[in-house]
C-alpha positions, -999 to +999 in steps of 0.1 A: +343-547+542+318-539+572+339-541+604+309-561+618+307-584+591+344-594+591+346-610+625+316-633+615+333-643+582+366-647+600+351-672+626+335-692+599+365-693+577+388-701+607+368-732+615+374-746+581+410-736+576+421-749+610+411-782+598+383-785+622+356-793+597+375-804+566+355-835+564+325-817+553+342-804+522+334-821+489+362-828+465+400-817+463+401-781+479+426-767+452+405-780+423+368-778+433+369-744+450+371-716+425+390-684+436+369-652+430+390-627+408+365-601+398+370-590+362+407-602+360+419-619+330+424-658+334+421-689+313+386-695+300+362-710+326+362-747+331+341-768+356+360-792+375+337-821+366+339-812+329+351-840+305+370-827+276+383-790+267+347-777+262+359-759+230+393-748+245+423-759+224+442-776+253+475-775+231+476-740+237+474-743+275+512-735+282+513-705+261+481-692+273+488-699+312+524-682+309+506-651+292+485-647+323+513-653+348+538-631+330+514-602+332+523-595+368+488-603+381+478-608+416+483-641+436+446-648+437+445-646+399+475-670+396+457-695+420+425-694+400+445-695+365+466-725+378+435-743+391+419-739+356+451-749+340+453-781+359+417-790+349+426-786+312+460-802+317+447-835+332+430-842+298+464-843+280+494-859+298+518-844+275+506-809+279+505-815+317+540-824+315+550-795+293+533-769+315+550-781+346+584-784+329+581-747+317+572-734+351+602-754+367+625-738+341+610-704+345+615-705+384+649-717+380+660-689+356+639-662+372+655-629+383+661-622+419+634-605+440+598-599+433+597-619+398+616-647+415+591-649+442+561-651+419+578-678+396+585-700+426+548-695+439+534-704+404+556-736+402+546-747+438+509-740+435+506-759+402+525-788+417+502-791+445+472-786+425+483-813+401+486-837+430+450-833+437+436-845+402+426-881+399+446-892+370+441-923+348+467-941+328+500-923+329+514-912+364+508-878+378+538-856+367+539-838+402+544-871+421+573-868+444+577-830+441+576-806+470+552-779+458+545-767+494+582-762+499+583-740+466+555-719+479+571-714+514+603-703+494+582-679+475+567-665+508+602-661+522+615-642+490+584-620+491+587-611+528+550-608+534+520-617+513+487-627+529+473-640+495+504-664+494+496-675+529+459-681+518+472-704+491+496-722+517+468-726+541+448-743+514+476-765+506+482-776+542+447-784+552+457-820+559+489-807+575+515-800+588+491-784+615+515-758+631+524-744+595+486-745+585+478-725+615+505-700+609+493-695+572+457-691+585+465-663+609+487-645+584+459-648+558+433-635+582+453-605+592+461-595+556+423-601+547+415-571+570+429-547+544+423-569+511+387-571+504+390-597+476+410-619+498+384-617+526+357-625+500+375-656+489+381-667+526+343-663+532+329-676+499+349-707+498+339-718+531+309-699+547+285-729+543+305-751+565+294-758+601+313-736+627+326-758+656+326-744+690+363-752+692+371-730+663+350-701+674+364-704+709+400-703+697+395-673+675+374-654+701+396-661+732+429-672+718+461-652+706+486-662+679+522-662+688 
């Protein structure tokens, strides 16, 4: 990414991710903002306002989601896959419960190290994304679960992962503020060497109004 372009994109993204202009966003952030994944494999595309499966067999959702997640794909692809999975799962309460239960068992039984971190991330991100759908009828299966805690566990196990911090920054848009800011800075630092992450940071939020406070904080402040 051009070195002159990144600071402008970073300022725009910072203003949003610090929660300074979140009121301008439309819809739940984990559901209505697609993640750019290039040509990587994921679930079939689904619009967040779509009613019905659009030809996709929702009964196959757990199998198809696990096939993507078990392919050792990137965190950004996991985020987009779990976003699409949630949009499909909310159409069938039993499928929604099944997918969440499988990811909980998968995390609990995962091997130590790298696979364990990804399993806990998948569970945590799905949980928080589930919480943002507007359900009808049966209660949301993620109610009462601490998905953010599982994502933090994944980050701890991973050691360092700016894409996971990007996910955690989205999850904490409404707080806790100190945690949110920490995830923002780590995601921004990682985006300097991760063009697709930088693209996602910019493309999701570059239409938002940049507040003077956000720009000043980035231009003159330092992260400790």
